[in-house]
C-alpha positions in Angstrom: 105.5 88.1 107.3 101.9 87.3 107.1 101.3 89.0 110.4 103.2 92.2 109.4 100.8 95.1 110.0 103.3 97.7 108.5 101.4 99.6 105.8 104.5 101.4 104.5 105.3 100.4 101.0 108.9 100.7 99.6 109.0 102.6 96.4 112.3 100.9 95.4 112.0 97.2 96.5 115.8 96.7 96.2 116.3 99.2 99.1 114.9 96.7 101.6 118.2 95.1 102.4 119.9 98.5 102.8 117.2 99.8 105.1 117.4 96.6 107.2 121.1 97.0 107.5 120.6 100.6 108.6 118.2 99.4 111.2 120.6 97.0 112.7 123.5 99.4 112.6 121.4 102.1 114.3 120.3 99.7 117.0 123.9 98.7 117.6 125.1 102.3 117.8 122.4 103.1 120.3 123.1 99.9 122.4 119.7 98.4 121.7 119.6 94.6 121.4 117.3 92.7 119.0 116.0 89.4 120.1 117.8 86.4 118.4 114.6 84.8 117.2 113.6 87.9 115.1 110.6 88.8 117.3 110.6 92.5 118.1 107.3 92.7 120.0 109.0 93.1 123.4 111.0 96.1 122.2 110.2 99.3 124.0 108.4 101.9 121.9 111.0 104.5 123.0 113.8 102.3 121.6 111.9 101.7 118.3 111.5 105.4 118.0 115.2 106.1 118.6 116.1 103.6 115.9 113.6 105.2 113.5 114.8 108.7 114.3 118.4 107.6 113.7 117.6 106.1 110.4 115.6 109.3 109.4 118.6 111.5 110.3 120.9 109.3 108.1 118.5 109.3 105.2 118.1 113.1 105.3 121.9 113.5 105.5 122.3 111.3 102.5 119.7 113.3 100.5 121.3 116.6 101.5 124.7 115.3 100.4 123.2 114.1 97.1 121.5 117.5 96.5 124.6 119.4 97.4 126.5 117.3 94.8 123.9 118.0 92.2 123.9 121.7 93.0 127.7 121.7 92.7 127.5 120.0 89.3 124.9 122.4 88.1 127.1 125.3 89.1 129.8 124.0 86.8 127.6 124.3 83.8 126.5 127.9 84.7 130.0 129.3 84.5 
């Protein structure tokens, strides 16, 4: 990964495997094929964006569900 120009830094390093898994699942659902050798330089920008958008939607949905669960738990204490 010495040639990796990605400047994004993971806050929780243990999340890397889960994010990679999401990437491959999203690509599969969208019918986008990754090269077998791990090189993604020939991937269309449009396809990379679709994968990223799909992952973002999933992460937002997970956060909303988590927040809804916390709000439900907080409501239990208010009563």
